[in-house]
TIVEX-47334 format. One record per atom (N, C-alpha, C): atom name; x, y negated, z negated. Coordinates in steps of 0.2 Angstrom, whole numbers. Layout:
% TIVEX-47334
finu, east, north, up
CA, X, Y, Z
...
% end
This chain:
% TIVEX-47334
finu, east, north, up
N, 876, -74, 29
CA, 879, -71, 35
C, 884, -66, 32
N, 884, -60, 35
CA, 888, -54, 33
C, 895, -55, 35
N, 899, -53, 31
CA, 907, -54, 33
C, 909, -48, 37
N, 913, -50, 42
CA, 916, -45, 46
C, 923, -44, 44
N, 925, -38, 41
CA, 931, -36, 39
C, 934, -30, 42
N, 930, -27, 46
CA, 932, -21, 49
C, 938, -22, 55
N, 944, -20, 54
CA, 949, -21, 59
C, 952, -15, 60
N, 956, -14, 65
CA, 960, -8, 66
C, 967, -10, 67
N, 971, -5, 66
CA, 979, -6, 67
C, 981, -9, 61
N, 986, -13, 62
CA, 991, -16, 57
C, 987, -21, 53
N, 981, -24, 55
CA, 977, -29, 52
C, 972, -26, 47
N, 972, -19, 47
CA, 967, -16, 43
C, 968, -17, 35
N, 975, -17, 33
CA, 976, -18, 26
C, 974, -25, 24
N, 976, -30, 28
CA, 973, -37, 27
C, 966, -38, 27
N, 962, -34, 31
CA, 955, -34, 31
C, 952, -32, 24
N, 955, -26, 22
CA, 953, -23, 16
C, 955, -28, 10
N, 961, -31, 10
CA, 962, -36, 5
C, 958, -42, 5
N, 956, -44, 11
CA, 951, -50, 12
C, 945, -48, 9
N, 942, -42, 10
CA, 935, -40, 8
C, 936, -40, 0
N, 941, -37, -3
CA, 942, -37, -10
C, 942, -44, -13
N, 946, -48, -10
CA, 946, -55, -12
C, 940, -59, -12
N, 936, -58, -6
CA, 929, -61, -6
C, 925, -58, -11
N, 926, -52, -13
CA, 922, -49, -18
C, 924, -51, -25
N, 929, -55, -26
CA, 931, -58, -33
C, 937, -56, -35
N, 941, -51, -32
CA, 947, -48, -34
C, 953, -53, -32
N, 955, -57, -37
CA, 961, -62, -35
C, 968, -58, -35
N, 968, -52, -37
CA, 974, -48, -36
C, 975, -47, -29
N, 970, -46, -25
CA, 970, -45, -18
C, 973, -51, -15
N, 972, -57, -17
CA, 975, -63, -15
C, 982, -63, -16
N, 984, -61, -22
CA, 991, -61, -24
C, 995, -56, -19
N, 992, -51, -17
CA, 995, -46, -12
C, 996, -50, -6
N, 991, -53, -3
CA, 992, -57, 3
C, 997, -62, 2
N, 997, -66, -3
CA, 1002, -71, -5
C, 1009, -68, -4
N, 1010, -63, -8
CA, 1017, -60, -8
C, 1019, -57, -1
N, 1014, -55, 3
CA, 1016, -52, 9
C, 1017, -57, 14
N, 1014, -63, 14
CA, 1015, -68, 19
C, 1018, -74, 17
N, 1020, -75, 11
CA, 1023, -82, 9
C, 1030, -83, 12
N, 1034, -78, 12
CA, 1041, -79, 16
C, 1040, -80, 23
N, 1035, -77, 27
CA, 1034, -78, 34
C, 1032, -85, 35
N, 1027, -88, 30
CA, 1024, -94, 31
C, 1029, -100, 30
N, 1034, -98, 25
CA, 1039, -103, 24
C, 1044, -104, 30
N, 1046, -98, 33
CA, 1050, -98, 39
C, 1046, -102, 45
N, 1040, -101, 45
CA, 1036, -104, 51
C, 1036, -112, 50
N, 1035, -114, 43
CA, 1035, -121, 42
C, 1042, -124, 42
N, 1047, -120, 40
CA, 1054, -123, 41
C, 1055, -124, 48
N, 1053, -120, 53
CA, 1054, -121, 60
C, 1051, -127, 62
N, 1045, -129, 59
CA, 1041, -135, 61
C, 1045, -141, 58
N, 1047, -141, 52
CA, 1049, -147, 49
C, 1056, -148, 48
N, 1060, -142, 48
CA, 1067, -142, 47
C, 1070, -144, 40
N, 1066, -144, 35
CA, 1068, -146, 28
C, 1065, -141, 24
N, 1069, -137, 20
CA, 1067, -132, 15
C, 1062, -134, 10
N, 1064, -140, 7
CA, 1059, -142, 1
C, 1053, -144, 4
N, 1052, -147, 10
CA, 1046, -149, 12
C, 1042, -143, 15
N, 1045, -138, 18
CA, 1042, -132, 20
C, 1039, -128, 14
N, 1043, -128, 8
CA, 1040, -125, 2
C, 1034, -129, 0
N, 1034, -135, -1
CA, 1029, -139, -3
C, 1022, -138, 2
N, 1023, -139, 8
CA, 1018, -138, 13
C, 1015, -131, 12
N, 1019, -126, 12
CA, 1017, -119, 11
C, 1013, -118, 4
N, 1016, -120, -1
CA, 1012, -120, -7
C, 1005, -123, -7
N, 1005, -129, -4
CA, 998, -133, -4
C, 994, -129, 1
N, 996, -126, 6
CA, 992, -122, 11
C, 989, -116, 7
N, 993, -112, 3
CA, 990, -107, -1
C, 985, -109, -6
N, 986, -115, -9
CA, 981, -118, -14
C, 975, -119, -10
N, 975, -123, -5
CA, 969, -124, -1
C, 965, -118, 1
N, 969, -113, 4
CA, 965, -107, 5
C, 962, -103, 0
N, 966, -103, -6
CA, 963, -101, -12
C, 956, -104, -14
N, 957, -111, -14
CA, 951, -115, -15
C, 945, -114, -11
N, 947, -113, -4
CA, 941, -112, 1
C, 938, -105, -1
N, 941, -100, -3
CA, 938, -94, -4
C, 934, -94, -11
N, 937, -97, -16
CA, 934, -97, -22
C, 928, -101, -22
N, 928, -106, -18
CA, 922, -111, -18
C, 917, -109, -12
N, 919, -104, -8
CA, 915, -101, -2
C, 914, -107, 3
N, 919, -111, 4
CA, 918, -116, 9
C, 919, -114, 16
N, 915, -116, 20
CA, 916, -115, 27
C, 915, -107, 29
N, 917, -106, 35
CA, 917, -99, 38
C, 922, -95, 35
N, 920, -89, 33
CA, 924, -84, 30
C, 930, -83, 34
N, 936, -82, 31
CA, 942, -80, 35
C, 942, -73, 37
N, 943, -72, 43
CA, 942, -65, 46
C, 949, -62, 47
N, 954, -66, 49
CA, 961, -63, 51
C, 966, -68, 47
N, 968, -65, 41
CA, 972, -69, 36
C, 978, -72, 39
N, 982, -68, 43
CA, 989, -71, 45
C, 988, -76, 50
N, 983, -76, 55
CA, 982, -81, 60
C, 979, -87, 56
N, 975, -86, 52
CA, 972, -92, 48
C, 977, -96, 44
N, 982, -92, 41
CA, 987, -95, 37
C, 992, -99, 41
N, 994, -96, 47
CA, 999, -100, 51
C, 996, -106, 54
N, 989, -106, 56
CA, 986, -112, 58
C, 985, -117, 53
N, 984, -115, 47
CA, 983, -119, 41
C, 990, -122, 39
N, 995, -118, 40
CA, 1002, -121, 38
C, 1003, -127, 43
N, 1002, -125, 50
CA, 1003, -130, 55
C, 999, -137, 54
N, 993, -136, 52
CA, 988, -142, 51
C, 991, -145, 45
N, 993, -142, 39
CA, 995, -145, 33
C, 1002, -149, 34
N, 1006, -146, 39
CA, 1012, -149, 40
C, 1011, -156, 44
N, 1006, -156, 49
CA, 1004, -162, 53
C, 1001, -167, 48
N, 997, -165, 43
CA, 994, -169, 38
C, 999, -172, 34
N, 1004, -168, 32
CA, 1010, -171, 27
C, 1014, -176, 31
N, 1015, -175, 37
CA, 1019, -179, 42
C, 1016, -186, 43
N, 1009, -185, 44
CA, 1005, -192, 45
C, 1005, -196, 38
N, 1004, -192, 33
CA, 1003, -196, 26
C, 1010, -199, 25
N, 1016, -196, 26
CA, 1022, -198, 25
C, 1023, -204, 29
N, 1022, -204, 36
CA, 1022, -210, 40
C, 1018, -215, 38
N, 1012, -214, 36
CA, 1008, -220, 33
C, 1011, -223, 27
N, 1013, -219, 23
CA, 1016, -222, 16
C, 1023, -226, 18
N, 1027, -223, 23
CA, 1032, -227, 25
C, 1030, -234, 28
N, 1025, -233, 32
CA, 1023, -239, 36
C, 1020, -245, 31
N, 1016, -242, 26
CA, 1013, -247, 21
C, 1019, -250, 17
N, 1024, -246, 15
CA, 1029, -248, 11
C, 1033, -254, 15
N, 1034, -253, 21
CA, 1038, -258, 25
C, 1034, -264, 26
N, 1027, -263, 27
CA, 1023, -270, 27
C, 1023, -273, 20
N, 1023, -270, 15
CA, 1023, -273, 8
C, 1030, -276, 7
N, 1035, -273, 9
CA, 1042, -275, 8
C, 1043, -282, 12
N, 1040, -282, 18
CA, 1041, -288, 22
C, 1037, -294, 19
N, 1031, -292, 16
CA, 1027, -298, 13
C, 1030, -301, 7
N, 1032, -298, 2
CA, 1034, -301, -4
C, 1038, -296, -8
N, 1045, -297, -8
CA, 1049, -292, -12
C, 1048, -293, -19
N, 1047, -298, -22
CA, 1046, -299, -29
C, 1040, -295, -31
N, 1034, -296, -28
CA, 1028, -292, -30
C, 1029, -285, -29
N, 1033, -283, -24
CA, 1034, -276, -24
C, 1038, -273, -30
N, 1043, -277, -32
CA, 1047, -275, -38
C, 1042, -274, -44
N, 1038, -279, -45
CA, 1033, -279, -51
C, 1029, -273, -50
N, 1026, -272, -44
CA, 1021, -267, -43
C, 1024, -260, -44
N, 1030, -259, -41
CA, 1034, -253, -42
C, 1035, -251, -49
N, 1036, -256, -53
CA, 1037, -255, -60
C, 1031, -252, -63
N, 1025, -255, -62
CA, 1019, -253, -64
C, 1017, -246, -62
N, 1018, -245, -55
CA, 1017, -238, -53
C, 1021, -233, -56
N, 1028, -234, -57
CA, 1032, -230, -60
C, 1030, -228, -67
N, 1028, -233, -71
CA, 1025, -232, -78
C, 1019, -228, -77
N, 1014, -229, -73
CA, 1008, -225, -72
C, 1010, -218, -70
N, 1014, -217, -65
CA, 1016, -211, -63
C, 1019, -207, -69
N, 1023, -210, -73
CA, 1026, -207, -79
C, 1021, -205, -84
N, 1016, -209, -85
CA, 1011, -207, -90
C, 1007, -201, -87
N, 1005, -201, -81
CA, 1002, -196, -78
C, 1006, -189, -78
N, 1012, -189, -77
CA, 1017, -184, -77
C, 1017, -181, -84
N, 1017, -186, -89
CA, 1017, -184, -96
C, 1011, -180, -98
N, 1005, -182, -96
CA, 999, -179, -97
C, 998, -172, -94
N, 1001, -172, -88
CA, 1001, -165, -85
C, 1006, -160, -88
N, 1011, -163, -90
CA, 1016, -158, -94
C, 1013, -156, -101
N, 1010, -160, -104
CA, 1007, -159, -110
C, 1002, -153, -109
N, 998, -153, -104
CA, 993, -148, -102
C, 997, -141, -101
N, 1003, -141, -99
CA, 1006, -134, -98
C, 1009, -131, -104
N, 1010, -125, -104
CA, 1014, -121, -110
C, 1021, -123, -109
N, 1025, -122, -115
CA, 1032, -124, -115
C, 1036, -121, -110
N, 1035, -114, -108
CA, 1040, -112, -103
C, 1038, -115, -96
N, 1032, -115, -95
CA, 1030, -119, -88
C, 1032, -126, -88
N, 1032, -129, -93
CA, 1034, -136, -93
C, 1041, -138, -91
N, 1046, -133, -93
CA, 1052, -134, -90
C, 1053, -133, -83
N, 1050, -128, -80
CA, 1050, -127, -73
C, 1047, -133, -69
N, 1041, -135, -72
CA, 1037, -140, -68
C, 1041, -147, -69
N, 1045, -148, -74
CA, 1049, -154, -75
C, 1054, -154, -69
N, 1058, -149, -68
CA, 1063, -148, -63
C, 1060, -148, -56
N, 1054, -146, -55
CA, 1050, -146, -49
C, 1049, -153, -47
N, 1046, -157, -51
CA, 1044, -164, -50
C, 1050, -168, -49
N, 1056, -166, -52
CA, 1062, -170, -52
C, 1065, -169, -45
N, 1063, -164, -41
CA, 1065, -163, -34
C, 1070, -157, -34
N, 1070, -153, -39
CA, 1074, -147, -38
C, 1071, -142, -34
N, 1074, -138, -30
CA, 1071, -133, -26
C, 1071, -126, -30
N, 1067, -122, -27
CA, 1066, -115, -31
C, 1072, -112, -33
N, 1077, -111, -28
CA, 1083, -108, -30
C, 1087, -111, -36
N, 1087, -118, -36
CA, 1090, -122, -41
C, 1087, -121, -48
N, 1080, -121, -48
CA, 1076, -120, -54
C, 1078, -113, -56
N, 1078, -108, -52
CA, 1079, -101, -54
C, 1086, -100, -57
N, 1091, -103, -54
CA, 1098, -102, -56
C, 1098, -105, -63
N, 1095, -111, -64
CA, 1096, -115, -71
C, 1092, -111, -76
N, 1086, -108, -75
CA, 1083, -105, -80
C, 1083, -97, -80
N, 1088, -94, -76
CA, 1089, -87, -76
C, 1083, -83, -74
N, 1079, -85, -69
CA, 1074, -82, -66
C, 1075, -81, -58
N, 1071, -77, -55
CA, 1072, -76, -48
C, 1068, -81, -44
N, 1070, -82, -38
CA, 1066, -87, -34
C, 1059, -85, -34
N, 1057, -79, -33
CA, 1050, -77, -32
C, 1046, -79, -39
N, 1050, -78, -45
CA, 1046, -79, -51
C, 1045, -87, -51
N, 1049, -91, -49
CA, 1049, -98, -49
C, 1043, -100, -45
N, 1043, -97, -39
CA, 1038, -99, -34
C, 1031, -97, -36
N, 1031, -91, -39
CA, 1024, -89, -41
C, 1022, -93, -47
N, 1026, -95, -52
CA, 1024, -99, -58
C, 1022, -106, -55
N, 1026, -109, -51
CA, 1024, -116, -48
C, 1017, -115, -45
N, 1016, -110, -41
CA, 1010, -109, -37
C, 1004, -109, -43
N, 1005, -105, -48
CA, 1000, -104, -53
C, 999, -110, -57
N, 1004, -114, -58
CA, 1004, -121, -62
C, 999, -126, -58
N, 1001, -126, -51
CA, 998, -131, -47
C, 990, -129, -46
N, 989, -122, -46
CA, 982, -120, -46
C, 978, -122, -52
N, 982, -120, -58
CA, 979, -122, -64
C, 977, -129, -65
N, 982, -133, -63
CA, 981, -140, -63
C, 975, -143, -59
N, 975, -140, -53
CA, 969, -141, -48
C, 962, -139, -51
N, 962, -133, -54
CA, 956, -131, -57
C, 954, -135, -63
N, 959, -138, -67
CA, 957, -142, -73
C, 959, -149, -72
N, 958, -152, -66
CA, 960, -159, -64
C, 955, -163, -68
N, 948, -161, -69
CA, 944, -166, -73
C, 946, -167, -80
N, 948, -161, -83
CA, 951, -162, -90
C, 957, -166, -90
N, 961, -165, -86
CA, 968, -169, -85
C, 966, -177, -84
N, 961, -178, -80
CA, 959, -185, -78
C, 956, -188, -84
N, 952, -184, -88
CA, 949, -187, -94
C, 954, -188, -99
N, 960, -184, -100
CA, 965, -186, -104
C, 969, -192, -102
N, 970, -193, -96
CA, 973, -199, -93
C, 969, -205, -95
N, 963, -205, -93
CA, 958, -210, -94
C, 957, -212, -101
N, 957, -207, -105
CA, 957, -209, -113
C, 962, -213, -115
N, 968, -213, -112
CA, 974, -217, -114
C, 974, -224, -112
N, 971, -224, -105
CA, 972, -231, -102
C, 966, -235, -104
% end
């Protein structure tokens, strides 16, 4: 199926970047990311009202879009901005549903047996700690410190202030780390399974 990238007016730049990106130029994706990340955060913030959640949802949206194009999944994106905002909205709803399900499951388990929950939570925390340690071992030393703070719940501004970076640098590094982890998930899972 031929790709339709010819647009007129203000979308022409995006159409050119999309064409380059589909042609394998990931620098074109970085330009789209830089151009629309702030707008996507603000849009998601209007939906969820929480900065940290809007950052997480937006990051995951960009990762999913990157994965879609890399793996040539589904119909090609013809208008990036519209596709991005629709994806942010969809991912916010998915995040919200998953959070509600987790809260519901926790409430059910809590009611059924408090002692069992305490024991299971201890095991889950141990397993989560083991997985985090394996992921951290996969990262280089500079990125490790950023990711530790990220998984500890620090927002981008706090991480930037602590490490003397700009918020944009932190945002970009976390995005690239998540993307790298996603691309290498099989290797990381093998490392984890080798220990257990």
